N, C-alpha and C positions, 0 to 999 in steps of 0.2 A: 276242547270247544275250537272251533275255528273262527276267526273274524274276518270278514270282509275289507279288504282296504277301497274305500271309493276312488274311483278314476276320474279325472276331469281332464281338462285342457289348459294350458297357460299359453297366451298370446293369441295372435288372430290367425284365422283360417286362409288359406290361399285363395285370393278372389280370383275367379276365373278370367281367363284372358280375354272373353267376348264383354267384360263388363269393365276392366281397366286396362290401361296400356301400361303393363309390366314393365316394358324396357324403360319408358319415361319415369315411371315411379321408382324404379331400381337405379335409375341413374342420379339420383340425389339423396340426401339424406331425409329422414321424415319430415313431412312439411308440418310447419307450426302455425301458418295461416291457411284459409282455404286453397286448395289445389284443383278446382274443378277441371283442370284441363288433363285429368288422369282418365277420366270417366269417358267411356267410348259410348256410351247411351245417351241421347238427347235428353235435356233436363225435364221434359214432359212426362217422359217414360223411365226415369232414372229410379224413383221410389219402387215401382212394381219390379224393373229388372234386380234392383237390390233385394226384394223381398224372394223373388225366385232363387237367386243366388243363395240366399241364407237359408232357404227350406233345402236345398241341396246339400250344404254345409250341416246342417241338422240331421238331416236322414244319414249322411256319413258317418257323423259321430255315433248317431245310435246303432248301425251296422256294426261299426268297429268296438261296440260295446262300453263305450264311455256311459258313467253313472251320472255324472253332473255336466250337462250340456250348456252350452253357450250359444249365443246368435252367432259366433265365427268373427265379429266385428267386420262384417263385410260392409257395411256402411261408412266405416271411417276411412279418411285418408291418412290419419294416423293415429296415435293412440290416444294422442292429447288435443290435436287442433278440434276435432268435433264438439267436445266439451268446452275448450277455450273460447271458440268462436261462438259460442251460444249465450255467453254470458254477457250482461248489461255493463256498461263501463269498459268497454273494449271499441277501438277504431278499427273496423276491420278494412275500411278503404284506404286507411293511410297506413300501413304496419311500419312498425318500429324495426330495427335492425341488430341483431345479437349474434356475438360469434358461435359458432355450433363447435361441436366436440373437435372439429378437424381444424378448427382455427379459422374457418371461412365465414363471411357474412351470410346470414339467413334471415329472412323476413320474419318476424314474430308479431303475435297480436300486440297491438300497444293500448296500454291503460289510460284511458282519459277522466275517468271518473269512478266514484265507489263500484266495485265489483260487486254483482248480484245475479243470482239465477233468478230470472223473471219469469220463467216456464219450466216444465219438466223438459229435460234434456234427454233422457233414455227412456222415459215412459213408453213410448209408443214401441221400441225396439223389444223391451221386456214384455209388452203384452202380446207382440206377435211371437216370440220365441215362446211363451207359456201356451198361446192357443196352437202351437206346431209340434208340440212333444209332450208325451206324459211324465219323461224324467224331471227330476230334479234338475233344476235351473239355476245358473248365475248370471250376474252381469257384472263387467269389470268397469271401473271409474278411476280416471288419474287421480292422485292424491296431492296433497298442497305442495309437495316437494317438486313432483314433476310438473305441475302447474305454473310454479314459481321458475323454472328453467326456462 
């Protein structure tokens, strides 16, 4: 009897050049606060553009034969900042400063009160993913250790 080992992806899918300024994004460590300057699309069209790029990523994974599909994390500026900046208790307008892994100062979300999730953070992304593939899906969220960094 043979058993199939399900395949999936770990990490983000490459965002297309028309969506993000890769040179700008690659010139820095992953942002911990919002980095709206990386997006090449105007704010009023950004969600639609991210949806379009997400569909491309989903179809690429399906064509490659991936069993467990993600949304490619196309909408994220970094793994943790999308979640961290969606929480109550964070001052997004006046970030704190922490040393990054290279020893340089990096803006970080500053905690100013109790941290709460006031709204679903990835709900729409998961619903969009589910609507665009019949495959098994997964969504990734940063854990407490990553969030505390």
